[in-house]
N, C-alpha and C positions, 0 to 999 in steps of 0.2 A: 351807808347806802349800798356798798358792795355786799355786805352780809345779807341784807334784805333781798337784793337781786339774786344772790346765789340761792337763797331759800326758795324764792318764787320760781326759779328755774327748775329746781328739783321737783316741786309740786306740779308745775306745768308738764314736765317730762312724764311724770307718773300718770297724769290725766290723759295725755295724748297716747301713751303706751297702752293704756287700758282700751281706749277707743279704737286705735288702729289695729292692735292685735285681736281685739274682739271681733272686728269686721273681717280681717284677713284670715285668721285661724280660729274660728269660733269653737272648734272641738277641743282646744287645749284645756287642760285642767285649770281650774281657777287658782290653784296653789302657785301657779307661775308668777302671778302679780299680787296676790293677796296672802296675808299671813293666816295661819290656822286660827288665831284669835279673832281676826277680822271676819273670817268666814263663819265662825261660831256665833259671833254677835250679829252678823248679817242674817243668818238663818233664824235666830231667835227673834230679831226685830220684825222680820217679814212674817213669820208664823203668827206673831202677835197682831199685826195689822191686817194681813190677808186671810188668816185662818185657813191656810192651804195645807195640803198633805205634807208629811215629813219630807224634807229635802235631803237627798243623799249627796253624792259627790257632784259638785257643780262644774259645769263647763265654764269657760271664760265668758262666753256670750250670755249665759244665764246669770252669772254673777254680775256682769256689767248691767244687765237689765234690772236686777234687784237693787243694785247701788243707785242706778238712775231713778228707780222708783222712789228711793229715799230723797232724791233731789227734785222730785216733781214730775218726772216722766210718767205719762199715763199709759202708754203701751196699747193704744187702740189699734184696730185692724189696719187703718190707713196710715198709721205712724211708721216712720222708718226706724232704723236703729238709733239708740240714744246718742246724742252728741256730746261734745266736750263740756258744755255748760251744765247739763243735768248730771253728768258723771262727776264733774268737779264739785258741785254742790252736794251730791250724794256721798262722795268720799270725805268731805268735810264733816258731814253729819255722821257718817260711819266712824270717823275718828273720834268725834264727841261721844258717841255711844260706847266706843271701846274704852275711852278714858273713864267713863262713868261706871 
């Protein structure tokens, strides 16, 4: 039980760090919390689904929005910044895509 709780604590810390830092310091580079491999997979997945222009260096806020988009965040005009639930689901999906 302690191992499971320790693992979930690490995951929860990462989700909350992404959400809080993305809101407090949105101009930070995304490499602060995301690995280069995760950013490469993220940009490839988003290009495939959104058909957007090429993505260069991402800020933390932009990366969080893209990860939350993987988790179901729609990003409409009236929507606020993504929360911990959509970022958590998006990180899980990003992890699955990275493993694939």
